[in-house]
Phi, psi and omega in degrees: 000133179294144180257004175225113178270149186215131174214155179218136180207133176053040175082002181243124178261140176242122175252130183238119174294124191230074169227062189300330179290342178248019184054037178057034175299146185269102169274175185297322181295322179291319176301314180297319180294321179293316176302314182295319180295318178296322176299314181295318181291327176300322182277348183274108185292341179285342181267121183256341181204157182231135173247134178241125181218185181241159181277139178086182183259355187265325190213140161285300170198132178282000179114200180289154176283101188293328177302316180287317180300323181301323178296322178292321178297317180298332181280352176113175187299308185299319179294317180295319178295316182291309186289319193253298189294307182296324178297312181293319179294325176298320180293311182293328175293321177298317181294316182295324182263014186296132186278352176250152179299126181239119183249121174272125178253100188275106188264002181185218181291142175229088183253153176053238182299331176296323177288322181292324174297319178299317179296324184286332185288145179291334182221142179212130171249143181238135168298151177293354175265355187292148174220148187229142178198158173239082185275008185303326183299332178291340178264000174093021177210159178281158176305124188264356183256013183090125180174175180240192179050051196258353190258327186268332183069006182279137180285154173237155180270180185297321181294321175295322180297318180289328182291334179259004177084012178291324175234160181278324185202149173254134181230164176299143185306316184289343182259004189302305184291323179294321177292322177296319177296320179298316178297315179300319180294321179298321180284320185293345178290340183273168178303125178302323179293321179292320177299314179298321179296320177297314181297318179296320180302315182288311184298313182284340182265002187297313191244038179235172178292165180299322179295317178294321179297318178293325177294320177297315178301316180296322179296318179292323175297314181299326180294334181274339185303317182281358188273155174292340181300315183291325178293317178298318181296316180292316179300319180296319178297313181295323178296319179294322181292321179291327180289000000 
């Protein structure tokens, strides 16, 4: 049975982590499948936005598959770094730098790697049933896929998550996917090149000085000047004003 479900409609792709019996825990095969699917969707010009969610009502993802991870730890440092840490960091880096709008729809618990994926994504909506935690410290190691909230291991609810900026908005559980689709559709109406330029401006400008950040922003603007997208946008604005 596939552990990653995939569908696309009207320019929006939905990827669903599908290991409900394991609370959608990320084993190595699922991480690899998710990376490959994101690569394919990035190259698919018909896809304008991607939604990532979990199967069932209980979990977005409970985190890494500890049963599998334990075998890598037993094999030693190099094996654990190669199998687990580098694989997970590659995924969160891919999500953070993704050139298309990627919306995480958190439908339940998002612990460990599930929380780290949420942090890496540019946009996240949470069900009012969602809960977030970084319990790795209880297992004797720091969160390895990049993340915050790393010392107490205590879970927070969706309202706390939105208050600290972990997610953009909390919605009713039954409306989660429809609201995610609405948000994706609102973004997908715009020029894909302009959307990608906006995402690059933010991602590349996060951890630099204000001068460097403004230079990155200017570079992305300059890249759009020769394109037909900017001309169409300006012409449409001027036409509406004259009308």
